[in-house]
Backbone as ProteinMPNN parsed JSONL, in Angstrom:
{"seq_chain_A": "XXXXXXXXXXXXXXXXXXXXXXXXXXXXXXXXXXXXXXXXXXXXXXXXXXXXXXXXXXXXXXXXXXXXXXXXXXXXXXXXXXXXXXXXXXXXXXXXXXXXXXXXXXXXXXXXXXXXXXXXXXXXXXXXXXXXXXXXXXXXXXXXXXXXXXXXXXXXXXXXXXXXXXXXXXXXXXXXXXXXXXXXXXXXXXXXXXXXXXXXXXXXXXXX", "coords_chain_A": {"N_chain_A": [[108.602, 9.78, 113.221], [108.375, 12.605, 111.202], [108.998, 12.573, 107.745], [110.012, 14.923, 106.764], [111.311, 16.133, 108.799], [113.068, 14.094, 109.726], [116.34, 12.567, 110.033], [119.041, 13.295, 107.844], [121.419, 11.791, 105.662], [124.052, 12.957, 104.089], [125.781, 11.65, 101.121], [128.979, 11.855, 99.594], [130.592, 10.922, 96.872], [132.601, 9.763, 94.274], [132.091, 7.186, 93.182], [129.834, 5.326, 91.917], [128.601, 2.946, 92.578], [129.58, 2.45, 95.057], [128.438, 4.483, 96.399], [125.631, 3.826, 96.118], [125.661, 1.472, 97.396], [126.181, 2.104, 100.261], [123.651, 3.67, 100.467], [121.793, 1.738, 100.449], [122.501, 0.447, 102.656], [122.194, 2.462, 104.654], [119.442, 2.389, 104.588], [118.621, 0.131, 105.738], [118.562, 0.796, 108.399], [116.713, 2.565, 108.534], [117.595, 5.419, 107.606], [117.585, 7.982, 105.739], [119.254, 8.842, 102.823], [121.123, 11.305, 100.69], [122.493, 11.44, 97.61], [125.695, 12.272, 96.197], [127.415, 12.919, 93.373], [129.81, 14.639, 93.154], [131.778, 16.971, 94.825], [130.839, 19.77, 93.939], [128.258, 19.631, 93.531], [127.217, 18.825, 95.907], [127.598, 21.083, 97.286], [125.827, 22.828, 96.307], [123.54, 22.346, 97.404], [121.093, 23.341, 99.579], [121.315, 23.038, 102.67], [118.923, 21.457, 104.959], [117.041, 22.359, 108.089], [117.63, 20.065, 109.859], [118.671, 17.278, 111.779], [121.792, 16.268, 110.653], [124.614, 14.757, 108.795], [127.583, 14.231, 106.911], [128.793, 12.049, 104.689], [131.889, 11.772, 103.461], [133.919, 11.342, 100.628], [137.502, 11.433, 100.564], [139.236, 11.727, 98.121], [138.105, 13.277, 95.289], [136.917, 14.222, 92.062], [137.82, 17.105, 90.687], [137.168, 19.346, 93.148], [138.358, 18.193, 96.466], [137.962, 16.259, 99.165], [139.148, 17.455, 101.905], [139.072, 20.085, 101.036], [136.324, 20.494, 100.66], [135.682, 20.334, 103.286], [136.933, 22.434, 104.653], [135.811, 24.769, 103.123], [133.017, 24.549, 104.24], [133.428, 25.147, 106.892], [134.483, 27.62, 106.69], [132.069, 28.898, 105.892], [130.506, 28.796, 107.862], [129.125, 26.497, 108.259], [127.685, 24.074, 110.209], [128.06, 20.976, 109.958], [128.498, 17.573, 110.981], [131.283, 15.641, 109.887], [132.208, 12.544, 108.246], [134.808, 11.046, 106.932], [135.684, 9.18, 103.983], [138.117, 6.973, 102.493], [140.116, 5.492, 100.055], [142.794, 5.772, 100.027], [144.049, 6.51, 102.383], [146.179, 8.678, 104.33], [148.519, 9.277, 107.181], [149.168, 11.953, 108.06], [146.978, 13.36, 106.431], [144.778, 12.214, 107.676], [145.115, 13.2, 110.107], [145.143, 16.136, 109.65], [142.268, 16.275, 109.044], [140.955, 15.453, 111.375], [141.615, 17.179, 113.139], [140.132, 19.553, 112.025], [137.753, 18.642, 112.871], [136.526, 16.697, 112.149], [134.392, 13.553, 112.28], [134.981, 11.004, 111.992], [137.417, 8.871, 110.342], [137.681, 6.643, 107.768], [138.996, 4.053, 106.227], [138.734, 2.541, 103.094], [138.481, -0.935, 102.189], [136.027, -0.549, 104.45], [134.186, -1.967, 107.499], [130.605, -2.194, 107.383], [129.423, -1.903, 109.948], [131.008, -0.154, 111.171], [130.745, 1.968, 109.721], [127.964, 2.785, 110.13], [128.173, 3.018, 113.07], [129.745, 5.188, 113.018], [128.153, 7.201, 111.682], [125.902, 7.522, 113.362], [127.079, 8.551, 115.634], [127.772, 10.84, 114.651], [125.389, 12.017, 113.924], [124.255, 12.185, 116.403], [126.004, 14.03, 117.678], [125.268, 16.268, 116.075], [122.528, 16.859, 116.608], [122.826, 17.492, 119.301], [124.613, 19.774, 119.052], [122.564, 21.301, 117.651], [120.609, 21.62, 119.739], [121.838, 22.811, 121.644], [122.473, 25.262, 120.243], [119.947, 26.369, 119.891], [118.552, 26.767, 122.409], [120.528, 28.653, 123.082], [119.786, 30.646, 121.426], [117.21, 31.229, 122.331], [117.771, 32.02, 124.938], [119.113, 34.383, 124.267], [117.097, 35.955, 123.292], [115.34, 36.214, 125.142], [116.825, 37.854, 127.013], [117.074, 40.114, 125.382], [114.528, 41.018, 125.58], [114.252, 42.32, 128.129], [114.349, 45.579, 129.862], [116.344, 48.507, 129.606], [116.781, 49.391, 132.322], [116.297, 46.886, 133.652], [118.265, 45.145, 132.769], [120.368, 46.385, 134.01], [119.682, 45.719, 136.536], [119.772, 43.105, 136.509], [122.372, 42.706, 136.197], [123.367, 43.796, 138.423], [122.129, 41.725, 140.351], [123.269, 39.483, 139.546], [125.873, 39.966, 140.465], [125.849, 39.632, 143.071], [124.325, 41.435, 144.769], [122.089, 42.377, 147.334], [118.615, 43.117, 147.464], [118.198, 45.438, 148.791], [120.825, 46.951, 148.485], [120.746, 47.134, 145.601], [118.889, 48.716, 145.292], [119.773, 50.835, 146.471], [121.884, 51.525, 144.798], [120.625, 52.129, 142.378], [119.082, 54.23, 143.102], [116.536, 54.178, 144.019], [113.491, 52.996, 145.579], [113.395, 50.403, 147.851], [111.224, 48.599, 147.589], [110.492, 49.213, 144.83], [112.989, 48.274, 143.579], [112.885, 45.541, 144.054], [110.415, 45.061, 142.619], [111.568, 45.27, 140.241], [113.511, 43.317, 140.178], [112.103, 41.224, 140.396], [110.674, 41.127, 137.948], [113.054, 40.676, 136.215], [113.596, 38.03, 136.779], [111.569, 36.813, 136.148], [111.28, 37.149, 133.332], [113.638, 36.242, 132.428], [113.287, 33.702, 133.077], [114.411, 32.445, 135.219], [115.085, 30.741, 138.068], [116.357, 31.084, 140.491], [119.042, 33.271, 141.816], [121.571, 32.002, 141.276], [121.095, 30.65, 139.045], [120.395, 32.631, 137.176], [122.826, 33.896, 137.326], [124.245, 31.859, 135.804], [123.212, 32.252, 133.413], [123.964, 34.733, 132.719], [126.607, 34.206, 132.36], [126.632, 32.542, 130.166], [125.779, 34.25, 128.465], [127.805, 35.747, 128.229], [128.159, 38.172, 129.854], [129.544, 38.748, 131.957], [131.6, 40.416, 131.806], [130.667, 42.806, 131.596], [129.869, 43.3, 134.36]], "CA_chain_A": [[109.26, 10.999, 112.851], [108.114, 12.807, 109.774], [110.13, 12.697, 106.481], [110.637, 16.244, 106.672], [112.205, 16.337, 109.917], [113.915, 12.886, 110.03], [117.824, 12.998, 109.838], [119.551, 13.067, 106.475], [122.849, 11.479, 105.55], [124.581, 13.094, 102.685], [126.98, 11.166, 100.771], [129.543, 12.461, 98.37], [131.556, 9.817, 96.563], [132.516, 9.524, 92.835], [132.04, 5.902, 92.974], [128.3, 5.096, 92.092], [128.371, 1.709, 93.221], [129.781, 2.895, 96.505], [127.23, 5.472, 97.016], [124.227, 3.081, 96.079], [125.741, 0.602, 98.53], [125.774, 3.032, 101.383], [122.545, 4.148, 100.516], [121.056, 0.403, 100.829], [122.899, 0.124, 104.115], [121.66, 3.171, 105.653], [117.898, 2.151, 104.323], [118.254, -1.128, 106.575], [118.451, 1.308, 109.615], [115.781, 3.662, 108.494], [118.038, 6.519, 107.648], [117.457, 8.454, 104.425], [120.602, 9.477, 102.21], [121.05, 11.982, 99.607], [123.615, 10.92, 97.027], [126.117, 13.397, 95.292], [128.966, 12.298, 92.56], [130.98, 15.538, 93.043], [131.716, 18.251, 95.964], [130.112, 20.75, 93.658], [126.757, 19.268, 93.594], [126.84, 18.856, 97.202], [127.8, 22.456, 97.816], [125.04, 23.812, 95.597], [122.499, 21.89, 98.241], [120.781, 24.002, 100.823], [121.101, 21.828, 103.789], [117.679, 21.689, 105.543], [117.328, 22.438, 109.275], [117.473, 18.681, 110.4], [119.974, 16.697, 112.194], [122.408, 15.715, 109.299], [125.747, 14.474, 108.652], [128.08, 14.103, 105.605], [129.88, 10.998, 104.488], [132.744, 12.591, 102.319], [135.142, 10.851, 99.937], [138.566, 12.495, 100.536], [139.566, 12.157, 96.794], [137.028, 13.433, 94.251], [137.214, 14.856, 90.701], [137.597, 18.589, 91.002], [137.283, 19.676, 94.704], [138.639, 17.26, 97.33], [137.02, 16.336, 100.519], [139.383, 18.349, 102.782], [138.654, 21.396, 100.572], [135.017, 20.809, 101.108], [135.508, 20.658, 104.613], [137.393, 24.043, 104.598], [134.7, 25.791, 102.727], [131.855, 24.331, 105.067], [133.705, 25.734, 108.112], [134.548, 29.188, 106.29], [130.811, 29.308, 105.453], [129.783, 28.673, 109.216], [128.014, 25.285, 108.381], [128.447, 23.1, 111.298], [127.814, 19.469, 109.84], [129.793, 16.516, 111.142], [131.803, 14.806, 108.679], [132.688, 11.261, 108.17], [135.711, 10.954, 105.855], [135.968, 7.824, 103.531], [139.154, 7.039, 101.325], [140.938, 4.142, 99.682], [144.22, 6.278, 100.007], [144.379, 7.492, 103.638], [147.689, 8.6, 105.109], [148.344, 9.681, 108.565], [148.961, 13.493, 108.009], [145.443, 13.721, 105.968], [143.774, 12.062, 108.822], [145.179, 14.197, 111.468], [144.274, 17.367, 109.358], [140.796, 15.881, 108.903], [140.315, 15.206, 112.473], [141.917, 18.543, 113.944], [139.158, 20.253, 111.677], [136.519, 18.541, 113.505], [135.618, 15.348, 111.31], [133.941, 12.607, 113.454], [135.679, 9.807, 111.731], [137.998, 8.613, 109.15], [137.267, 5.203, 107.581], [139.674, 3.588, 105.008], [137.965, 1.43, 102.226], [137.099, -1.201, 102.532], [135.405, -0.627, 105.988], [133.101, -2.521, 107.925], [129.405, -1.881, 107.479], [128.941, -1.468, 111.361], [131.854, 1.056, 111.676], [130.281, 3.206, 109.045], [127.087, 2.818, 110.763], [128.415, 3.683, 114.328], [130.275, 6.764, 112.914], [127.201, 7.94, 111.277], [124.934, 7.576, 114.715], [127.885, 9.443, 116.409], [127.742, 12.219, 114.031], [124.05, 12.604, 113.987], [123.903, 12.61, 117.863], [126.624, 15.384, 117.851], [124.579, 17.31, 115.233], [121.364, 16.907, 117.35], [123.25, 18.142, 120.708], [124.853, 21.026, 118.764], [121.396, 22.112, 117.379], [119.704, 21.976, 120.879], [122.523, 24.022, 122.28], [122.234, 26.547, 119.607], [118.314, 26.768, 119.9], [118.61, 27.162, 123.741], [121.31, 29.896, 123.258], [118.988, 31.736, 120.846], [115.969, 31.5, 123.184], [118.309, 32.889, 125.897], [119.219, 35.761, 123.897], [115.461, 36.718, 122.976], [114.836, 36.604, 126.694], [117.646, 39.024, 127.264], [116.524, 41.432, 124.306], [113.154, 41.323, 126.162], [114.772, 43.33, 129.242], [114.566, 47.034, 129.429], [117.956, 49.019, 129.954], [116.975, 49.243, 133.645], [116.069, 45.481, 133.936], [119.467, 44.714, 132.329], [121.071, 46.832, 134.933], [119.28, 45.119, 137.674], [120.249, 41.747, 136.279], [123.897, 42.851, 136.37], [123.569, 43.855, 139.942], [121.703, 40.529, 141.01], [124.46, 38.481, 139.311], [127.037, 40.405, 141.049], [125.82, 39.326, 144.436], [124.142, 42.422, 145.716], [120.856, 42.006, 147.722], [117.663, 43.951, 147.012], [118.541, 46.754, 149.378], [121.865, 47.196, 147.855], [120.412, 47.299, 144.5], [117.787, 49.969, 145.465], [120.82, 52.135, 146.694], [122.765, 51.882, 143.477], [119.693, 52.587, 141.517], [118.677, 55.334, 143.59], [115.261, 53.903, 144.083], [112.98, 52.458, 146.783], [113.57, 48.89, 147.938], [110.015, 48.054, 146.942], [110.707, 49.25, 143.45], [114.021, 47.382, 143.177], [112.293, 44.231, 144.281], [109.63, 44.743, 141.304], [112.498, 45.066, 138.837], [114.117, 42.157, 140.198], [110.937, 40.08, 139.995], [110.711, 41.159, 136.512], [114.079, 40.175, 135.322], [113.795, 36.854, 137.148], [110.462, 36.228, 135.447], [111.444, 37.245, 131.921], [114.623, 35.267, 131.995], [112.851, 32.315, 133.47], [115.53, 31.948, 136.222], [114.78, 30.071, 139.508], [117.294, 31.665, 141.423], [120.229, 34.369, 141.385], [122.655, 31.4, 140.79], [120.73, 30.219, 137.775], [120.481, 33.944, 136.594], [124.436, 34.136, 137.14], [124.888, 30.867, 134.845], [122.643, 32.737, 132.193], [124.723, 35.736, 132.216], [127.952, 33.633, 131.804], [126.444, 32.029, 128.802], [125.29, 35.302, 127.549], [128.978, 36.637, 128.327], [127.901, 39.451, 130.342], [130.344, 38.959, 133.147], [132.717, 41.661, 131.612], [129.936, 44.206, 132.018], [129.577, 43.541, 135.674]], "C_chain_A": [[108.853, 11.296, 111.558], [109.304, 12.899, 109.166], [110.742, 13.965, 106.692], [111.51, 16.653, 107.657], [113.12, 15.197, 110.409], [115.47, 13.411, 109.544], [118.109, 12.514, 108.186], [121.133, 12.714, 106.607], [123.247, 11.784, 104.272], [125.912, 12.31, 102.314], [127.602, 11.645, 99.483], [130.853, 11.526, 98.149], [131.279, 9.668, 95.034], [132.205, 8.299, 92.188], [130.532, 5.653, 93.13], [127.946, 3.925, 92.696], [128.462, 1.706, 94.782], [128.772, 3.53, 97.05], [125.943, 4.683, 96.973], [124.441, 2.132, 97.408], [125.543, 1.205, 99.895], [124.464, 3.399, 101.522], [121.582, 2.863, 100.976], [121.442, 0.219, 102.195], [122.164, 0.907, 105.279], [119.877, 2.869, 105.614], [117.686, 0.851, 105.463], [118.292, -0.462, 108.013], [117.646, 2.491, 109.798], [116.252, 5.091, 108.543], [118.046, 6.827, 106.162], [118.929, 9.076, 104.016], [120.291, 10.142, 101.003], [122.26, 11.865, 98.972], [124.305, 12.16, 96.152], [127.398, 12.878, 94.72], [130.075, 13.267, 92.805], [130.782, 16.676, 94.31], [130.78, 19.359, 95.385], [128.687, 20.748, 93.832], [126.369, 19.324, 94.84], [126.768, 20.283, 97.841], [126.736, 23.38, 97.361], [123.535, 23.365, 96.557], [122.174, 22.793, 99.352], [120.601, 23.133, 101.883], [119.824, 22.268, 104.781], [118.066, 21.746, 107.074], [116.841, 21.321, 110.233], [118.633, 18.145, 110.65], [120.295, 16.013, 110.927], [124.006, 15.291, 109.57], [126.331, 14.227, 107.338], [129.328, 13.074, 105.614], [130.443, 11.421, 103.025], [133.941, 12.039, 101.857], [136.438, 11.887, 100.065], [139.009, 12.799, 98.933], [138.521, 12.142, 95.653], [137.428, 14.112, 93.161], [136.829, 16.343, 91.137], [138.131, 19.062, 92.383], [137.429, 18.553, 95.508], [138.012, 17.258, 98.47], [137.637, 17.422, 101.366], [139.372, 19.729, 102.281], [137.228, 21.645, 100.926], [134.941, 21.057, 102.49], [135.907, 22.102, 105.126], [136.384, 24.898, 104.137], [133.502, 25.559, 103.577], [132.25, 25.222, 106.369], [133.768, 27.165, 107.762], [133.206, 29.688, 105.966], [129.905, 29.379, 106.775], [128.749, 27.442, 109.184], [128.663, 24.012, 109.07], [127.811, 21.591, 110.946], [128.925, 18.579, 109.959], [129.96, 15.967, 110.07], [132.44, 13.644, 109.045], [133.664, 11.132, 106.946], [135.902, 9.52, 105.476], [137.217, 7.821, 102.571], [139.851, 5.604, 101.156], [142.349, 4.452, 99.763], [144.529, 7.027, 101.107], [145.737, 7.452, 103.952], [147.439, 9.21, 106.376], [148.312, 11.407, 108.553], [147.438, 14.093, 107.44], [144.625, 13.307, 107.176], [143.88, 12.961, 110.103], [144.692, 15.66, 111.038], [142.886, 17.123, 109.447], [140.083, 16.148, 110.339], [140.505, 16.534, 113.405], [140.924, 19.425, 113.397], [137.778, 20.079, 112.268], [135.922, 17.33, 112.983], [135.671, 14.343, 112.609], [134.804, 11.446, 113.375], [136.338, 9.66, 110.476], [138.263, 7.264, 108.608], [138.115, 4.808, 106.409], [138.899, 2.442, 104.117], [138.96, 0.265, 102.22], [136.661, -1.324, 103.926], [134.055, -1.543, 106.308], [131.885, -1.909, 107.831], [129.081, -1.078, 108.811], [129.799, -0.363, 111.674], [131.296, 2.1, 110.87], [128.984, 3.711, 109.926], [127.386, 3.525, 112.237], [128.991, 5.078, 114.123], [129.207, 7.577, 112.418], [126.109, 8.308, 112.569], [125.713, 8.569, 115.491], [127.621, 10.631, 115.935], [126.397, 12.897, 114.113], [123.56, 13.12, 115.611], [124.827, 13.823, 118.296], [125.816, 16.447, 117.214], [123.507, 17.64, 116.168], [121.864, 17.745, 118.502], [123.598, 19.51, 120.302], [123.606, 21.881, 118.282], [120.666, 22.586, 118.661], [120.579, 23.063, 121.571], [122.351, 25.36, 121.635], [120.671, 27.176, 119.845], [118.289, 27.22, 121.428], [119.33, 28.578, 123.983], [120.504, 30.97, 122.587], [117.631, 32.048, 121.663], [116.419, 32.422, 124.315], [118.471, 34.467, 125.455], [118.132, 36.511, 123.585], [115.166, 37.062, 124.355], [115.496, 37.854, 127.126], [117.383, 40.422, 126.488], [115.35, 41.827, 125.013], [113.357, 42.486, 127.323], [114.751, 44.759, 128.812], [115.905, 47.299, 129.893], [117.835, 48.97, 131.541], [116.974, 47.713, 134.151], [117.18, 44.83, 133.685], [120.406, 45.028, 133.556], [120.884, 46.169, 136.155], [119.762, 43.72, 137.571], [121.683, 41.801, 136.633], [124.271, 42.779, 137.907], [123.412, 42.38, 140.761], [122.976, 39.593, 140.822], [125.892, 38.821, 140.096], [127.249, 40.204, 142.493], [125.094, 39.996, 145.217], [122.479, 41.93, 145.927], [119.909, 43.271, 147.413], [117.933, 45.674, 147.327], [119.782, 47.612, 148.835], [121.646, 47.689, 146.611], [119.646, 48.563, 144.412], [118.947, 51.216, 145.552], [121.59, 52.575, 145.34], [121.823, 52.508, 142.5], [119.209, 54.187, 141.711], [117.039, 55.365, 143.659], [114.761, 53.242, 145.348], [113.389, 51.013, 146.64], [112.435, 48.288, 147.326], [110.287, 48.102, 145.435], [111.949, 48.498, 142.773], [113.612, 45.928, 143.241], [111.341, 43.99, 143.037], [110.453, 44.516, 140.301], [113.139, 43.633, 138.843], [113.221, 40.912, 139.937], [110.831, 39.933, 138.618], [111.833, 40.431, 135.767], [114.133, 38.467, 135.516], [112.572, 35.863, 136.341], [110.867, 36.157, 133.92], [112.479, 36.538, 131.578], [114.296, 33.821, 132.363], [113.928, 31.69, 134.33], [114.747, 31.667, 137.627], [115.241, 30.694, 140.496], [118.402, 32.448, 141.016], [121.139, 33.524, 140.832], [122.48, 31.098, 139.281], [120.774, 31.41, 136.73], [121.976, 34.089, 136.205], [124.906, 33.107, 135.985], [124.294, 31.391, 133.46], [123.402, 33.651, 131.732], [126.042, 35.118, 131.668], [127.875, 33.142, 130.494], [126.167, 33.129, 127.92], [126.698, 36.181, 127.36], [128.866, 37.995, 128.622], [128.74, 39.729, 131.472], [131.393, 40.016, 133.005], [132.146, 42.908, 131.936], [129.7, 44.457, 133.47], [130.323, 44.561, 136.586]], "O_chain_A": [[108.912, 10.401, 110.715], [110.384, 13.188, 109.681], [111.966, 14.054, 106.794], [112.407, 17.463, 107.423], [113.845, 15.348, 111.392], [115.702, 14.407, 108.859], [117.537, 11.636, 107.54], [121.907, 13.209, 107.426], [122.912, 11.061, 103.334], [126.918, 12.311, 103.023], [126.946, 11.823, 98.457], [131.817, 11.386, 98.902], [130.163, 9.502, 94.543], [132.054, 8.192, 90.971], [129.983, 5.734, 94.229], [126.919, 3.912, 93.374], [127.691, 1.153, 95.566], [128.246, 3.173, 98.104], [125.142, 4.926, 97.875], [123.598, 2.036, 98.3], [124.678, 0.715, 100.621], [124.024, 3.48, 102.669], [120.694, 3.036, 101.81], [120.565, -0.22, 102.938], [121.708, 0.474, 106.337], [119.168, 3.141, 106.583], [116.578, 0.685, 105.974], [118.024, -1.257, 108.914], [117.697, 3.266, 110.753], [115.675, 5.934, 109.229], [118.486, 5.985, 105.38], [119.622, 9.703, 104.817], [119.376, 9.75, 100.279], [123.238, 12.16, 99.659], [123.598, 12.93, 95.503], [128.32, 12.464, 95.422], [131.232, 12.86, 92.7], [129.679, 17.123, 94.624], [129.98, 19.895, 96.152], [128.025, 21.712, 94.219], [125.266, 19.811, 95.085], [126.002, 20.574, 98.759], [126.628, 24.513, 97.83], [122.52, 24.041, 96.391], [123.103, 23.013, 100.129], [119.573, 22.455, 101.895], [119.815, 23.382, 105.305], [119.158, 21.309, 107.438], [115.987, 21.444, 111.112], [119.613, 18.387, 109.945], [119.504, 15.369, 110.238], [124.501, 15.585, 110.658], [125.479, 13.97, 106.488], [130.397, 13.143, 106.22], [129.882, 11.447, 101.93], [134.971, 12.168, 102.519], [136.335, 13.051, 99.678], [139.115, 13.959, 98.536], [138.137, 11.085, 95.152], [138.489, 14.712, 93.329], [135.823, 16.686, 91.758], [139.326, 19.14, 92.666], [136.539, 17.727, 95.306], [137.466, 18.3, 98.831], [136.892, 18.358, 101.655], [139.666, 20.604, 103.095], [136.855, 22.719, 101.397], [134.19, 21.937, 102.912], [135.225, 22.764, 105.909], [136.096, 25.845, 104.869], [132.825, 26.584, 103.656], [131.396, 25.97, 106.844], [133.149, 27.954, 108.475], [133.111, 30.897, 105.75], [128.792, 29.906, 106.787], [127.754, 27.376, 109.906], [129.603, 23.274, 108.771], [127.04, 21.111, 111.778], [129.99, 18.645, 109.346], [129.049, 15.743, 109.273], [133.171, 13.612, 110.035], [133.094, 11.126, 105.856], [136.213, 8.68, 106.32], [137.283, 8.791, 101.816], [140.052, 4.794, 102.061], [143.156, 3.538, 99.596], [145.175, 8.07, 101.002], [146.421, 6.43, 103.886], [146.324, 9.632, 106.683], [147.37, 12.002, 109.076], [146.874, 15.074, 107.925], [143.806, 14.104, 107.633], [142.99, 13.32, 110.873], [143.997, 16.342, 111.792], [142.279, 17.993, 110.071], [139.047, 16.787, 110.525], [139.682, 16.873, 114.256], [140.631, 20.292, 114.22], [136.875, 20.916, 112.262], [134.819, 16.972, 113.397], [136.481, 14.265, 113.532], [135.314, 10.917, 114.362], [135.891, 10.28, 109.511], [139.24, 6.715, 109.119], [137.787, 5.446, 105.409], [138.508, 1.436, 104.709], [140.17, 0.491, 102.243], [137.016, -2.333, 104.534], [133.126, -1.756, 105.529], [131.982, -0.769, 108.286], [128.615, 0.061, 108.844], [129.35, 0.449, 112.483], [131.366, 3.23, 111.353], [128.942, 4.858, 110.372], [126.805, 4.58, 112.494], [128.772, 5.999, 114.909], [129.292, 8.767, 112.719], [125.575, 9.417, 112.605], [125.066, 9.464, 116.036], [127.24, 11.518, 116.699], [126.26, 14.102, 114.326], [122.816, 14.045, 115.934], [124.445, 14.562, 119.203], [125.684, 17.513, 117.814], [123.538, 18.797, 116.586], [121.25, 18.798, 118.67], [123.107, 20.45, 120.926], [123.614, 23.093, 118.5], [120.176, 23.713, 118.734], [120.072, 24.094, 122.013], [122.132, 26.395, 122.265], [120.422, 28.378, 119.948], [117.865, 28.372, 121.517], [118.946, 29.437, 124.777], [120.488, 32.104, 123.066], [117.087, 33.147, 121.55], [115.748, 33.389, 124.677], [118.092, 35.463, 126.072], [118.223, 37.738, 123.607], [114.758, 38.185, 124.652], [114.846, 38.808, 127.553], [117.487, 41.553, 126.965], [115.131, 43.037, 125.071], [112.618, 43.471, 127.347], [115.052, 45.135, 127.679], [116.561, 46.454, 130.502], [118.815, 48.494, 132.114], [117.714, 47.423, 135.091], [117.298, 43.794, 134.34], [121.109, 44.156, 134.068], [121.867, 46.009, 136.879], [120.163, 43.179, 138.602], [122.152, 40.929, 137.363], [125.093, 42.062, 138.478], [124.236, 41.937, 141.562], [123.582, 39.06, 141.752], [126.807, 38.014, 140.26], [128.288, 40.431, 143.113], [124.952, 39.56, 146.359], [121.783, 41.344, 145.097], [120.422, 44.355, 147.136], [117.909, 46.671, 146.605], [119.714, 48.839, 148.766], [122.281, 48.705, 146.328], [119.807, 49.362, 143.489], [118.971, 52.245, 144.877], [121.816, 53.724, 144.962], [122.256, 53.423, 141.8], [119.026, 55.054, 140.856], [116.375, 56.37, 143.406], [115.606, 52.929, 146.187], [113.672, 50.484, 145.565], [112.662, 47.412, 146.491], [110.305, 47.038, 144.816], [111.922, 48.16, 141.589], [114.077, 45.16, 142.399], [111.392, 42.913, 142.444], [110.193, 43.648, 139.467], [113.283, 42.923, 137.848], [113.562, 39.861, 139.393], [110.875, 38.831, 138.072], [111.592, 39.678, 134.823], [114.588, 37.717, 134.652], [112.616, 34.67, 136.042], [110.758, 35.078, 133.338], [112.461, 36.088, 130.433], [114.985, 32.878, 131.975], [114.289, 30.526, 134.155], [113.894, 32.42, 138.097], [114.506, 30.886, 141.464], [118.765, 32.333, 139.845], [121.713, 33.995, 139.85], [123.367, 31.219, 138.436], [121.139, 31.209, 135.572], [122.354, 34.341, 135.061], [125.851, 33.431, 135.266], [124.83, 31.004, 132.421], [123.674, 33.664, 130.531], [126.505, 35.514, 130.599], [128.821, 33.235, 129.711], [126.298, 32.995, 126.704], [126.779, 37.109, 126.555], [129.318, 38.893, 127.911], [128.713, 40.851, 131.978], [131.999, 40.453, 133.983], [132.747, 43.877, 132.402], [129.384, 45.576, 133.874], [129.981, 44.704, 137.76]]}, "name": "protein", "num_of_chains": 1, "seq": "XXXXXXXXXXXXXXXXXXXXXXXXXXXXXXXXXXXXXXXXXXXXXXXXXXXXXXXXXXXXXXXXXXXXXXXXXXXXXXXXXXXXXXXXXXXXXXXXXXXXXXXXXXXXXXXXXXXXXXXXXXXXXXXXXXXXXXXXXXXXXXXXXXXXXXXXXXXXXXXXXXXXXXXXXXXXXXXXXXXXXXXXXXXXXXXXXXXXXXXXXXXXXXXX"}
């Protein structure tokens, strides 16, 4: 994997020794890390379009970890977060996990626990990215349909046969079959059932 597309682990911790220790640990499993001493430094970084996760200290000078989490959520930045703290308490853990944190580790933590959490976070981000890319491709295919083809798709998904579709459209069965074929081809659907699944993902069911 090239450096430009390999995963990145962002580490935000005001303890320099802790940052460097985690960076050395990640290097042993061929993961690259970017280090930040404050939340503000990290928030100025444009996160590249590669699988990534954030190892975030809860207590930081200025802006704390939970506030960083909230700012990322508000900005629509979906990066998995692993919280680390020397002062963890149950309410803080619950709040972090409810907001989507992958793990909450209390210092001193085992190296393997951190590595396991990071691998889980990177896998989660990779899956999320794949799903977003698939959805974007599906939306592009749907945008490529003409208004008539969208209507045909709606009718196919509702369970209508070609003859019924022709009747609704006021056209010949042959013309309806051609439109149906165009829809299946453009949407890359192998069957009406697969087309129905695509319509559900596109939230078209309400238009049927």
